[in-house]
C-alpha positions as CSV (number, residue, x, y, z in Angstrom):
1,M,0.0,0.0,0.0
2,N,1.3,3.4,-0.9
3,R,2.1,5.8,1.9
4,T,-0.3,8.7,2.8
5,I,1.1,12.1,3.8
6,L,-1.1,14.8,5.4
7,I,0.0,18.4,5.0
8,T,-1.3,21.5,6.7
9,N,0.0,24.9,7.6
10,D,-1.1,28.2,9.2
11,D,-0.4,30.5,6.4
12,G,-3.4,29.4,4.4
13,V,-4.0,26.8,1.7
14,H,-2.8,29.0,-1.1
15,A,0.5,30.0,0.6
16,P,3.5,29.3,-1.6
17,G,5.2,27.4,1.2
18,I,2.6,24.7,1.3
19,L,2.8,24.2,-2.5
20,A,6.6,23.8,-2.3
21,L,6.1,21.3,0.5
22,K,3.5,19.3,-1.3
23,Q,5.5,19.1,-4.5
24,S,8.6,18.0,-2.7
25,L,6.9,15.3,-0.6
26,S,4.8,13.9,-3.4
27,V,7.6,11.5,-4.3
28,L,7.2,9.8,-0.9
29,G,3.6,8.9,-1.2
30,D,0.0,10.2,-1.7
31,V,-0.2,13.7,-0.4
32,V,-3.4,15.1,1.0
33,V,-3.5,18.9,1.7
34,V,-5.9,20.1,4.3
35,A,-5.2,23.7,5.3
36,P,-7.0,26.9,6.6
37,D,-8.8,29.0,4.0
38,R,-6.8,32.0,5.2
39,S,-3.8,32.9,7.3
40,R,-4.1,31.6,10.9
41,S,-0.7,32.6,12.1
42,A,-0.1,32.7,15.8
43,C,-3.3,30.8,16.6
44,G,-1.5,28.3,18.7
45,H,-2.9,24.8,19.5
46,G,-6.5,25.9,19.3
47,I,-9.4,23.7,18.2
48,T,-12.9,24.8,17.1
49,L,-15.7,23.4,19.2
50,H,-18.3,26.2,19.2
51,K,-19.2,26.3,15.5
52,P,-19.4,24.0,12.4
53,L,-16.4,23.7,10.1
54,R,-16.7,24.0,6.3
55,V,-14.4,22.2,3.9
56,H,-14.1,23.0,0.2
57,K,-12.1,21.5,-2.6
58,V,-9.8,24.0,-4.2
59,R,-7.1,24.0,-6.9
60,L,-3.6,24.9,-6.0
61,A,-1.4,26.9,-8.3
62,D,0.0,23.7,-10.0
63,G,-3.6,22.4,-10.6
64,D,-3.7,19.8,-7.9
65,T,-6.6,19.4,-5.5
66,A,-6.4,20.5,-1.9
67,Y,-9.0,20.9,0.9
68,S,-9.6,24.4,2.3
69,S,-11.1,24.5,5.8
70,S,-12.7,27.3,7.8
71,G,-10.9,26.0,10.9
72,L,-7.5,26.2,12.5
73,P,-4.4,24.0,11.7
74,T,-5.4,21.7,14.6
75,D,-8.9,21.3,13.1
76,C,-7.3,20.6,9.7
77,V,-5.3,17.7,11.1
78,H,-8.4,16.3,12.7
79,I,-10.4,16.6,9.5
80,G,-7.5,15.2,7.4
81,V,-6.8,12.2,9.7
82,M,-10.4,11.2,10.3
83,Q,-12.0,12.2,7.0
84,M,-10.0,13.4,4.0
85,C,-7.1,10.9,3.9
86,G,-9.3,7.9,3.6
87,R,-7.0,6.0,5.9
88,R,-4.7,6.8,8.8
89,P,-1.8,8.9,7.3
90,D,1.8,7.6,7.7
91,L,3.1,11.2,8.2
92,V,1.9,14.6,9.2
93,V,3.8,17.7,8.0
94,S,3.0,21.3,8.8
95,G,4.6,24.1,6.8
96,I,6.5,25.4,5.1
97,N,5.9,28.4,7.3
98,L,6.9,31.9,6.4
99,G,8.8,33.0,9.5
100,A,10.8,31.3,12.2
101,N,9.3,29.2,15.0
102,L,11.9,29.2,17.7
103,G,12.2,28.8,21.4
104,W,9.3,29.9,23.5
105,E,7.3,31.2,20.6
106,L,6.3,27.6,19.7
107,T,3.3,28.0,22.0
108,Y,1.9,30.7,19.7
109,S,2.6,28.9,16.4
110,G,-0.2,27.4,14.4
111,T,2.4,25.7,12.2
112,V,3.8,23.9,15.2
113,A,0.3,23.1,16.4
114,G,-0.3,21.1,13.2
115,A,2.6,18.8,13.9
116,M,1.7,18.7,17.6
117,E,-1.7,17.4,16.7
118,G,-0.2,14.8,14.4
119,A,1.9,13.6,17.3
120,A,-1.2,13.5,19.6
121,F,-2.7,11.1,17.1
122,G,0.5,9.0,17.4
123,I,1.6,9.7,13.8
124,P,5.2,10.7,13.0
125,S,5.1,14.5,12.5
126,F,7.2,17.6,12.0
127,A,6.8,21.3,11.5
128,I,9.1,23.2,9.2
129,S,9.7,26.9,8.8
130,V,12.0,29.3,6.9
131,T,13.4,32.1,9.1
132,T,12.3,35.1,7.2
133,Y,9.1,37.1,6.6
134,E,10.1,38.2,3.2
135,D,8.3,36.0,0.7
136,G,9.9,35.0,-2.6
137,D,12.1,32.2,-4.0
138,I,13.1,31.0,-0.5
139,Y,11.4,27.6,-0.1
140,E,13.6,25.2,-2.1
141,P,16.2,24.3,0.6
142,A,13.4,23.8,3.2
143,A,11.4,21.7,0.7
144,R,14.4,19.5,0.0
145,F,15.1,19.0,3.7
146,A,11.5,18.2,4.3
147,R,11.7,15.4,1.9
148,F,14.9,14.2,3.6
149,I,13.5,14.3,7.1
150,G,10.2,12.9,5.9
151,T,12.0,9.9,4.6
152,Q,13.8,9.4,7.9
153,L,10.5,9.6,9.8
154,L,8.7,7.1,7.5
155,E,11.5,4.7,8.0
156,R,12.3,5.2,11.7
157,G,9.3,6.8,13.3
158,L,9.5,8.7,16.6
159,P,8.8,7.8,20.3
160,D,5.2,8.4,21.3
161,G,4.3,12.0,22.0
162,I,7.3,13.5,20.2
163,F,7.5,15.5,17.0
164,L,10.2,17.5,15.3
165,N,10.4,21.3,14.9
166,V,12.6,22.3,12.0
167,N,13.9,25.8,11.2
168,V,15.7,26.5,7.9
169,P,17.8,29.7,7.3
170,A,16.5,31.8,4.4
171,V,19.7,31.4,2.4
172,P,20.7,29.4,-0.7
173,A,21.2,25.7,0.1
174,E,25.0,26.0,-0.4
175,D,25.2,28.7,2.3
176,I,23.6,26.5,5.0
177,R,26.6,25.8,7.2
178,E,25.4,22.8,9.2
179,V,22.4,20.8,10.3
180,C,22.2,20.9,14.1
181,L,20.2,18.9,16.6
182,T,19.1,21.5,19.1
183,R,17.0,22.2,22.1
184,L,14.5,25.1,22.4
185,G,16.1,28.4,23.3
186,I,14.8,31.5,24.9
187,R,12.9,34.0,22.7
188,R,11.1,36.9,24.4
189,Y,8.9,39.4,22.7
190,P,8.7,42.8,24.4
191,G,5.1,43.2,23.5
192,R,3.1,46.3,22.8
193,V,-0.6,47.3,23.1
194,E,-1.6,50.3,21.1
195,T,-4.9,52.1,21.9
196,R,-6.7,53.6,18.9
197,T,-10.1,55.2,18.3
198,D,-12.6,54.1,15.6
199,P,-14.7,56.5,13.6
200,M,-17.5,56.2,16.3
201,G,-15.1,57.4,19.0
202,R,-14.8,54.0,20.6
203,S,-11.4,52.6,21.8
204,Y,-9.9,49.5,20.3
205,Y,-6.6,47.8,20.9
206,W,-4.0,46.6,18.5
207,L,-1.5,44.0,19.8
208,G,2.0,44.2,18.4
209,G,5.6,43.6,19.4
210,D,9.1,44.7,18.6
211,L,11.8,42.3,17.4
212,P,12.3,39.4,19.8
213,T,15.2,39.3,22.3
214,D,17.0,36.0,21.9
215,G,19.0,34.1,24.5
216,L,21.9,32.8,22.5
217,E,22.8,29.8,24.6
218,E,24.9,26.9,23.2
219,G,22.9,24.1,21.8
220,T,19.7,26.0,21.2
221,D,17.7,26.5,18.1
222,V,17.9,30.2,18.4
223,L,21.7,30.2,18.4
224,A,21.9,27.7,15.5
225,I,19.7,30.0,13.3
226,S,21.7,33.1,14.2
227,Q,24.8,31.2,12.9
228,G,23.2,30.3,9.6
229,K,22.7,26.6,10.6
230,L,19.6,24.5,10.1
231,S,17.9,23.5,13.3
232,V,16.1,20.3,14.2
233,T,14.5,20.2,17.6
234,P,12.6,17.2,19.1
235,V,9.6,18.4,21.1
236,H,7.6,16.4,23.6
237,L,3.9,16.8,24.3
238,D,4.7,16.3,28.0
239,L,4.9,19.9,29.3
240,T,5.6,18.9,32.9
241,A,8.5,20.8,34.4
242,H,10.0,17.7,35.9
243,A,12.9,19.6,37.4
244,A,10.4,21.7,39.5
245,L,8.5,18.7,40.9
246,G,10.9,18.4,43.9
247,E,10.7,22.2,44.6
248,V,6.9,22.3,44.6
249,A,6.7,19.1,46.6
250,R,8.2,21.1,49.5
251,W,5.3,23.4,49.5
252,P,2.6,22.7,52.2
253,L,0.0,21.8,49.6
254,G,-1.7,19.4,52.0
255,D,-2.4,22.2,54.4
256,F,-5.3,23.3,52.1
257,L,-7.3,20.2,52.9
258,D,-6.3,20.2,56.6
259,K,-7.4,23.8,57.2
260,T,-10.3,24.3,54.9
261,P,-13.8,23.8,56.4
262,A,-15.7,20.9,54.8
263,S,-18.5,23.4,53.9
264,A,-16.2,25.8,52.0
């Protein structure tokens, strides 16, 4: 039986990155594209439970069929796995995202959420991004690496609850200095909330942020990208801070039950 590969993203079904990814991975199996009908960047690992989802067949720029969903990337993976693929996919890939997904910003990323949901289904999965926001002829190195890492995952798989987060420098393939296995680094956004006034005189708020501040620690994805290297980070769905369990265990948590009246 031929392999089935499910692709999604958070830039929208007609984004050039998803087309480059689909064309590159098509040599590995039957590719099914299920992606949001518009940009859903920074939506995180959200899922739509309060309204129905619509799915439409669309044509990509190369003439192939894809499925456009009114939902988020997590929704798209659900729909793809349980409806559109026709069978359980062998691989879930999210991307190619326009813009880096590094360090702490993974929690915001709809692209990463797509791979996260694939891992939650127990399917080998990865997210892949190019580290620029300037669109153009930038996807070829990332598309080729997606085919390489997809081949590895189809052959080797991953432990349960783990997916890969890949970031590719936005440079020609010959200028990528190294492929690094990394851990998540520290990336903080200063954040900004602007207050504006609409034509009716009512206040509204526009969230923004300046460029992030990166902690350039050895072995991190943030440092690797700053050095022109390609970063591959294994990410675990278990968000437990195991190192903090001992510290919190010393808190008198049991005192709450001992001192709280039964009627409270």
